[in-house]
N, C-alpha and C positions, 0 to 999 in steps of 0.2 A: 602483565598482571591480569589475573582472571577477573572478568566483570561479573559480579554477583549482585543480585537485586536486593534492596532493603525494603523494609515496610514503609507504610505511608507516614510514619512518625519521624522520618528523616528531617533534618533542618531545612528551613525554607529555602536557603541558598542552594542546597543540593537538589531540592525538588525542582526549582526553577531551571537549574543547569541541566538536569536530566530531561526536562520538557524541551529545552532547546536542542538537546542531542536527538530526541525523537523527531523534532521538526526537520532535522537534516534529512530524514527519510522522505518527508513530504517534498522537500526541495529536489531530491534525487528522482522521485517519481514524476516530477514535472518534466523531466528530460525523457521520460519513457517513450512518448509518442514520437518525438523528434528522432531519437536514436533508432526506434523501430522503423521509421520511414527511411532512414539511411541504410538499414541493414539488408536491404534487398528483398528477395522473394522467398526467404526461408519459411516453411510452414510453421504454424504456431507451436505445435508440440515439439518439433525439432528445435525451434528457437528456445523454448522453455528448457529442454533437456541440456542444451549447450550452455545457456546462461546460468542455470542453476548449478551445473557442474563447475563452472568457473567461480561462482559465488561461494559455493561450499568448499571448493578446493582452496580458495584464497584463505578462508578461515582455518582449514586444516593445516596449511603451510605455516600459519602463525603459531601453531602448537609447537613447532620445532624450537621456538624461542621462548616458550612459556611452559616450563615443566609442570606436568600434572593436569594441564588444561583439558586433555582428551578425556579425563575421567568424567567430564560433563555429560558424555554420552550415556553414562550409566544412570538411567532414569526409569521411573515406573511406567508401565504401559499407558497410563492415562496421559502422561506428558507427551509421549510419542504420538498417540492418537490425536491429541490436540494440535501438535506441530504439523504433522503430515496432512491432516484434514484442512488445516488453515492454509498452508502453502500450496499443496497440490490440489486440494479440493476447490479452493477459490479459483485458481487459474484454469482448471479444467472446465468449471462452470462458466467462467468469463469467456473463454475461447469459444465454447459452444454457443453462448449468447450472441457473440459478435458474428458467428457464422449463420445463425438462425433468425436474426432480426436485424433491422437497420442499425448500424453502429452507433449513431447519435442517440437514438432513443434507448438502446440497450445500455449505453454508457451512462445516460442520465439516471436510469433506474438503478444501475449499479452504484452510483454515487449517493445512494441512501446510506451507505455504510458509515460516513462520519456522523450523521445524525443518530444512527442506531448506536454508535459507540457512546455518544453523549447520554442517550437515554438509558442504555444498559448499565452504564457505570454507576447509576444510582443504587444498584443492587450490591455493589462492592462494600466491604467493611470500611468504615471511616471516610467514606466519600459522601458528600452532600451536594445534590443537584440543585442549583439555584437558577432563578429566572434568566439571568444573563447568559448562562451556559446554553439553555434551550433556545433563547432568542437569537444568540449568535449563530448557533447551528442552523436555525431556520432561515436566517438571512443568507447564510452560505448556500443552503439548498435552493433558495429563491434565485441567487446569482447563478448557480449552476443550471437551473432551468432556463434562465434567460440566455446563458451562454450556448446551450445545446439546442434549444428549441427553434431559435430563429423566427419566432412568431408563427410557425407553421402548425404547432401542436402535434400531438401523437397521431400517427396513422396506424390504427389497430386492425390488422387482418388476421384471420384464423391461423395462417401459417406462421405468423410472428409470435403467437402466444407461447410456444415452448421456449423461444429465446428470451422473451420478457420474463417468464417464470424463472429461467436459469439465472438471469441477471439479478433478480431479486434475491434468490437463494444465495448467490455469490456474495451479495452485500451482507446478508445475514451471517454467512459463514465467516467472512473476514472480521466483522464487528464482534462476533462471538469469540473468535480466536484472540483478538486484541484484548478484549475485556477479561476473558478467562486466563490469559497470560498473567494478569495481575494476581489471580488466585494462586498461581504457581510462582510467586515472586522469588522464592528461594532457588529456583532453577537457574543456573548460570546461562548467560547469553551464548556461551560457547555451544550449548545444545542446539542452537539454530543451525550450526554447521551440519549436524546430522540430518535435520529436517530438510535442508537444501539438497543434500546428496541423495536422500531417498526420493525427494521430489524429482530430481534429475533422472533417476532410474525409472520411475513410474512414467514420466513424460516420454522417455525414450521408448518404452514399451508401447505407449499409445501412438507414438510417431510411426513405429514399424508396423503397427496394426492398421492405421488409418490414413497415413500420408505417404507421399513420394518424396524422397530425399532431394533437397536442393541446397547446395552450398554457396556461400558468397562468391561473387565473381570478380570483385575489385578489392583493392587495398582499403578503400573507404568503407566498404561493406564489412570487411573483416574487423576493421577498427571499431565500427559501430557495435558489432556483436560483442567484442571484448569489453567495450565500455559499458554495455548493458549488463554483462555478467559481473563486473566489478562495482558498478554504481547502483542503478535502480534494483538490480536483483541481488547484489552482494551486500555492500555496505548498508544499503537501505534497510534490509531486514534485521541486521544486527543493531543498528541505531534505533529502529522502531521498537524492537524487543526491550532494549535498555530504557527507552523513554516511557513505554506504557507500564513498565514494572516500577520505575522509580520516580517518574514525573507526574504531572497533572493530566490524567487521561482525558478529562472532560475538555480541557483546553486543546489538547492534541487532536481530539475528535473534531472540534470546530475549525481549528487551523488547517485540517486536512483538505478543506474546501479550497485552499490556496492552490492545490496541485493542478486542477483543470485550467484555472485562469493563467497560472504561470506557464503551463504547458502550451496554451494557446498563444501567449505572448512570445514564447521562444519560437514557435512555428511561424509567427508573423515576422520576427526579426530575421529568420533564416529563409524567408520567401516561400514557405509551405502554406501560408494562410494570409488573409488580408484583414487589416484593421477596420473595424466598423464601430459605430456608436453603440451597438448592442454589446460589444466586448467591453467597451469602457464602462457602461452601466453595470454589467456583470462584475467587473473588477471592483467598482465602488461598493456593491452589495457584499461581495465576499470579503473584501478587506475590512469593511465596517463590522461584519459579523465576527471576523477573527479578533479584532480589537475589543469588541464587546465581550466575547467569551473569555478573553485573556485579561479582563479588567482587574481582577484580584491579583494576578501574577505581576502585571505591570505596576500596580500600586506598591506591591511588596518590593519589586525590583528597585 
C-alpha cells in the first residue's frame, strides 16, 4: 500500500503513531557510526554510492508488489530539487566537513540540525512552537556539547574554518529539507526511492573523480555495508519522510538528539568506546530534553 502523507489535521492517534515511525529513523541513525566502523576503509563517497544504491534499490523492489507505486516518481522539479539537495547535498557537505576539520567538533556543529528543525517548524501552517519544544531542543544541544567536547572546548584554526562552515551549512540543509518536506506533504514517501538512486549516482561520480576505490575485505565488512544500505541509509529515510510529513515535527526534532548518545552507547557496548561520567551526564540531558519536548504527545498518549 502506498504511503501518502496527510495534513496536520489527522487524528491525534495517527499523529503520535507517525511520530514514532519517524523516531525509527533516529534509532537507525544511532547505528551509523558503529556500522561505519565495521565497514572497513571504503572512501566516503564510494560508501555513499553503494549504500544509497542499496537503500533506493530496496524501495524500488517493493514496487513489484505494489501496483502503481512507481508513479510517485512523477513529481514537479521543486520536489526533486528538495529531495536531491537534502540527501546528496547534506552528505556531500558532511563528508567535506569531516575531512576538513576535527570530526568531533564538526559533528557537534552539524548536530545543530535538530534545534534548527524545531525552530524552523514554527513557520509551518498549523504548527505552534511552545516553550517546552525549544527548551527540550536546547537541553539536547547541551547534552550533545557535553558528549562531544570532553571539556576541551573548540580548537579553531584557520585551516578548520571551511570544514566548520560546511558542517553548519549541512545542518541547515538537512533541517530545511526536513521542514520543507512537510510543505510537500501530498508527495508519497515512495518518491524517496528516486532521491536515493539519484544520490547514489551523484556520489559515484564524486567517488570516481576524487577517490580511489577500496572494496570490503572480509565478510563482516560486507555485512556492515549491506546493513548500512538497508538500515540507516534505506529504511531510515523512508520512515523519516513519513514521520516529518504526518507526525509532530517539533517532537521529532528534539528527539533526534537521542541519536548521538545512543550511538555512543552502542560503541561502548561493542568495545569501540569507553563509558565515562561525561557520557552519563550527556545522556541525562538529552533524555530529559526529549521527554520535555514530547510532553504534549506523552500526555495525549
